[in-house]
Backbone as CSV, one residue per row, in Angstrom:
resi,resn,N_x,N_y,N_z,CA_x,CA_y,CA_z,C_x,C_y,C_z
1,MET,-7.561,9.666,-14.382,-7.759,8.467,-13.448,-9.041,8.729,-12.628
2,SER,-9.811,7.628,-12.333,-10.932,7.999,-11.444,-10.490,7.982,-10.092
3,GLU,-11.347,8.496,-9.337,-11.215,8.709,-7.704,-11.145,7.296,-7.247
4,GLY,-10.266,7.038,-6.245,-10.080,5.721,-5.638,-10.024,5.807,-4.120
5,VAL,-9.502,4.621,-3.553,-9.321,4.585,-2.202,-7.964,4.381,-1.847
6,THR,-7.320,5.013,-0.886,-5.994,4.844,-0.623,-5.939,4.417,0.836
7,LEU,-5.325,3.356,1.293,-5.094,2.814,2.692,-3.768,3.027,3.162
8,HIS,-3.676,3.586,4.423,-2.397,4.159,5.020,-1.732,3.141,5.870
9,LEU,-0.599,2.672,5.657,0.131,1.804,6.680,1.547,2.090,6.967
10,ASP,1.774,2.306,8.310,3.094,2.774,8.674,3.573,1.836,9.916
11,GLU,2.964,0.638,9.962,3.357,-0.183,11.119,3.743,-1.608,10.586
12,ASP,4.683,-2.130,11.208,5.231,-3.461,10.836,4.761,-4.806,11.517
13,ALA,3.678,-4.506,12.285,3.140,-5.672,13.079,2.381,-6.558,11.972
14,PRO,2.756,-7.754,11.759,2.131,-8.694,10.769,0.483,-8.666,10.923
15,SER,0.060,-8.658,12.241,-1.340,-8.584,12.376,-1.937,-7.210,11.683
16,LYS,-1.257,-6.280,11.875,-1.814,-4.958,11.287,-1.820,-5.084,9.825
17,GLN,-0.665,-5.673,9.187,-0.484,-5.667,7.900,-1.565,-6.481,7.330
18,ALA,-1.804,-7.640,7.968,-2.844,-8.486,7.422,-4.235,-7.842,7.633
19,SER,-4.373,-7.138,8.444,-5.744,-6.542,8.621,-6.009,-5.408,7.546
20,VAL,-4.882,-4.677,7.300,-4.933,-3.616,6.229,-5.203,-4.299,4.759
21,LEU,-4.498,-5.364,4.579,-4.680,-6.070,3.260,-6.214,-6.619,3.020
22,ARG,-6.794,-7.323,4.280,-8.051,-7.676,4.269,-9.046,-6.674,4.137
23,ASN,-8.768,-5.433,4.646,-9.539,-4.367,4.485,-9.596,-3.890,2.984
24,ALA,-8.584,-4.028,2.348,-8.451,-3.692,1.002,-9.169,-4.550,0.193
25,LEU,-8.974,-5.923,0.474,-9.735,-6.928,-0.313,-11.231,-6.839,-0.135
26,HIS,-11.628,-6.678,1.120,-12.912,-6.317,1.409,-13.751,-5.202,0.705
27,LEU,-12.820,-4.203,0.415,-13.415,-3.092,-0.401,-14.025,-3.301,-1.895
28,LEU,-13.347,-4.352,-2.385,-13.470,-4.598,-3.825,-14.925,-4.635,-4.210
29,PRO,-15.673,-5.592,-3.512,-17.184,-5.698,-3.847,-17.894,-4.504,-3.452
30,GLU,-17.372,-3.558,-2.673,-18.110,-2.476,-2.044,-18.040,-1.055,-2.958
31,VAL,-16.995,-1.129,-3.882,-16.850,0.031,-4.786,-17.022,-0.466,-6.367
32,PRO,-17.444,0.654,-7.045,-17.735,0.363,-8.453,-16.468,-0.360,-9.095
33,ALA,-16.656,-1.343,-10.089,-15.743,-2.041,-10.663,-14.722,-1.024,-11.330
34,GLY,-13.490,-1.295,-11.265,-12.422,-0.538,-11.723,-11.875,0.586,-10.756
35,THR,-12.572,0.724,-9.619,-12.145,1.736,-8.699,-10.675,1.389,-8.232
36,PRO,-9.763,2.446,-8.369,-8.480,1.967,-7.886,-8.334,1.983,-6.233
37,ILE,-7.593,0.908,-5.861,-7.358,0.887,-4.365,-5.757,0.567,-4.205
38,GLU,-5.361,1.407,-3.364,-3.904,1.537,-3.083,-3.659,1.288,-1.619
39,VAL,-2.622,0.595,-1.310,-2.110,0.532,0.104,-0.782,1.270,0.089
40,VAL,-0.656,2.315,0.759,0.519,3.141,0.809,1.327,2.901,2.031
41,VAL,2.641,2.412,1.968,3.364,2.063,3.026,4.590,3.120,3.195
42,HIS,4.991,3.296,4.388,5.885,4.300,4.695,6.405,3.852,6.105
43,GLY,7.457,4.473,6.661,8.075,4.144,7.895,8.102,2.534,8.028
44,GLU,7.738,2.110,9.332,7.922,0.625,9.526,7.004,-0.085,8.656
45,GLY,6.060,0.499,7.987,5.120,-0.392,7.223,5.816,-0.710,5.831
46,ILE,6.920,-0.267,5.606,7.656,-0.664,4.368,8.039,-1.989,4.321
47,SER,7.914,-2.589,5.623,8.245,-4.088,5.620,7.181,-4.874,4.770
48,LEU,6.005,-4.499,4.695,5.042,-5.049,3.971,5.503,-5.321,2.556
49,ALA,6.301,-4.426,1.945,6.705,-4.397,0.511,7.938,-5.339,0.334
50,ARG,8.633,-5.788,1.373,9.712,-6.755,1.304,9.359,-8.151,0.997
51,PRO,9.946,-8.805,0.207,9.582,-10.288,-0.314,9.835,-11.075,0.815
52,GLY,8.892,-12.246,0.963,8.996,-13.295,2.036,8.451,-12.722,3.237
53,GLY,7.899,-11.832,3.621,7.485,-11.359,4.718,6.375,-12.337,5.307
54,PRO,6.030,-11.972,6.661,4.913,-12.994,7.278,3.661,-13.076,6.653
55,VAL,3.262,-11.925,5.793,2.082,-11.764,5.075,2.090,-11.788,3.716
56,SER,3.302,-12.323,3.274,3.495,-12.274,1.695,2.385,-13.108,0.984
57,VAL,1.692,-14.028,1.506,0.593,-14.726,0.750,-0.483,-13.904,0.716
58,SER,-0.917,-13.078,1.763,-1.999,-12.131,1.663,-1.592,-10.960,0.710
59,LEU,-0.428,-10.432,0.726,0.082,-9.481,-0.201,-0.174,-9.961,-1.624
60,ALA,0.273,-11.209,-1.949,0.161,-11.627,-3.422,-1.258,-11.690,-3.659
61,GLU,-2.197,-12.140,-2.700,-3.587,-12.271,-3.079,-4.025,-10.723,-3.510
62,ALA,-3.791,-9.923,-2.644,-4.087,-8.516,-2.784,-3.721,-7.839,-4.247
63,LEU,-2.295,-8.156,-4.427,-1.690,-7.619,-5.718,-2.601,-8.338,-6.831
64,ALA,-2.790,-9.483,-6.803,-3.329,-10.334,-7.876,-4.947,-9.920,-8.033
65,ALA,-5.477,-9.405,-7.052,-6.822,-8.845,-7.161,-6.955,-7.340,-7.756
66,GLY,-5.735,-6.822,-7.963,-5.693,-5.407,-8.580,-5.372,-4.250,-7.635
67,ILE,-4.962,-4.728,-6.486,-4.679,-3.546,-5.370,-3.299,-3.237,-5.699
68,THR,-2.949,-1.894,-5.586,-1.600,-1.433,-5.772,-0.809,-1.074,-4.466
69,LEU,0.262,-1.633,-4.440,1.225,-1.295,-3.341,2.207,-0.173,-3.584
70,VAL,2.004,0.930,-2.945,2.785,2.032,-3.071,3.801,2.286,-1.969
71,ALA,5.237,2.383,-2.282,6.115,2.460,-1.253,6.943,3.849,-1.238
72,CYS,7.107,4.365,-0.126,7.785,5.623,-0.008,9.364,5.670,-0.180
73,HIS,9.694,6.359,-1.036,11.118,6.512,-1.459,11.977,7.025,-0.282
74,ASN,11.378,7.973,0.522,12.023,8.546,1.521,12.374,7.624,2.716
75,THR,11.438,6.685,2.920,11.664,5.580,3.847,12.535,4.559,3.317
76,MET,12.478,4.216,2.012,13.554,3.398,1.524,14.939,3.899,1.612
77,GLN,14.993,5.229,1.358,16.374,5.958,1.525,16.814,5.864,2.922
78,ALA,15.841,6.121,4.007,16.429,6.199,5.286,16.641,4.657,5.718
79,GLN,16.104,3.702,5.139,16.452,2.365,5.596,17.603,1.602,4.824
80,GLY,18.030,2.365,3.785,19.128,1.890,2.936,18.318,0.788,1.935
81,LEU,17.287,0.993,1.551,16.654,0.006,0.508,16.525,0.576,-0.814
82,THR,16.596,-0.383,-1.780,16.366,0.018,-3.177,15.263,-0.711,-3.736
83,SER,14.746,-0.346,-4.903,13.536,-1.061,-5.464,14.001,-2.513,-5.562
84,ASP,15.096,-2.958,-5.695,15.366,-4.365,-5.921,15.097,-4.979,-4.420
85,ASP,15.003,-4.368,-3.418,14.738,-4.952,-2.061,13.217,-5.212,-1.820
86,LEU,12.501,-4.769,-2.750,10.948,-4.799,-2.683,10.279,-5.676,-3.705
87,VAL,9.099,-6.079,-3.285,8.453,-6.885,-4.393,8.322,-6.219,-5.640
88,PRO,8.329,-7.023,-6.749,8.550,-6.261,-8.174,7.292,-5.303,-8.270
89,GLN,6.116,-5.626,-7.785,4.926,-4.836,-8.075,4.800,-3.662,-7.376
90,ALA,5.681,-3.309,-6.384,5.581,-2.114,-5.683,6.010,-0.906,-6.599
91,VAL,5.113,0.133,-6.301,5.214,1.282,-7.061,5.839,2.353,-6.157
92,VAL,6.939,2.723,-6.433,7.719,3.629,-5.570,7.364,5.189,-5.860
93,VAL,6.864,5.946,-4.812,6.777,7.451,-4.956,7.681,8.155,-3.962
94,PRO,7.961,9.363,-4.360,9.009,10.198,-3.602,8.598,10.311,-2.042
95,SER,7.271,10.434,-1.786,7.005,10.596,-0.355,5.746,9.941,-0.063
96,GLY,5.497,8.909,0.847,4.441,8.324,1.134,3.336,9.201,1.642
97,VAL,3.833,10.085,2.724,2.810,11.132,3.191,2.393,11.968,2.145
98,GLY,3.311,12.635,1.143,2.946,13.411,0.243,1.921,12.967,-0.879
99,HIS,2.088,11.512,-1.148,1.166,10.714,-1.941,-0.289,10.809,-1.248
100,LEU,-0.212,10.530,-0.076,-1.519,10.381,0.666,-2.148,11.773,0.490
101,VAL,-1.580,12.788,0.731,-2.131,14.109,0.690,-2.512,14.496,-0.947
102,ARG,-1.663,14.131,-1.796,-2.114,14.339,-3.240,-3.399,13.582,-3.567
103,ARG,-3.396,12.335,-3.055,-4.583,11.467,-3.454,-5.926,12.089,-2.715
104,GLN,-5.830,12.631,-1.401,-6.896,13.336,-0.860,-7.422,14.462,-1.562
105,ARG,-6.442,15.247,-2.103,-6.724,16.522,-2.828,-7.303,16.218,-4.138
106,GLU,-7.029,14.922,-4.715,-7.689,14.497,-5.955,-9.089,13.932,-5.759
107,GLY,-9.461,13.855,-4.577,-10.755,13.334,-4.105,-10.837,11.981,-3.806
108,TRP,-9.651,11.238,-3.627,-9.722,9.908,-3.285,-9.981,9.730,-1.847
109,ALA,-10.771,8.627,-1.428,-11.080,8.238,0.021,-9.872,7.855,0.610
110,TYR,-9.655,8.308,1.931,-8.440,7.962,2.777,-9.048,7.077,3.915
111,VAL,-8.245,5.891,4.032,-8.558,5.086,5.122,-7.400,4.704,5.859
112,ARG,-7.344,4.821,7.235,-6.342,4.428,8.050,-6.876,3.422,9.056
113,PRO,-6.788,2.011,8.421,-7.292,1.043,9.366,-6.643,0.807,10.683
């Protein structure tokens, strides 16, 4: 897989979530076509991955544009959530923070808007 960009979100404020999604969408024309872009959510940021949230329209736009939503299983477990509680497009990883570290070691750009 080519190097990509990973954006880190651990906040549940709708304004912050909307800002992160806008940042991800604004990256698309700035990186080579096909560059993977991920939004990694953990902690309170997991609310972005729940269906029907306040920024669900923006999330749908980002997902349709090819941005990947990555959700932390540790957070899900702590909050009593299962994959069925998330939007179907969410990709669950064992640890959101661990995923961020792995991506950085793989040469991905890290953004914390």
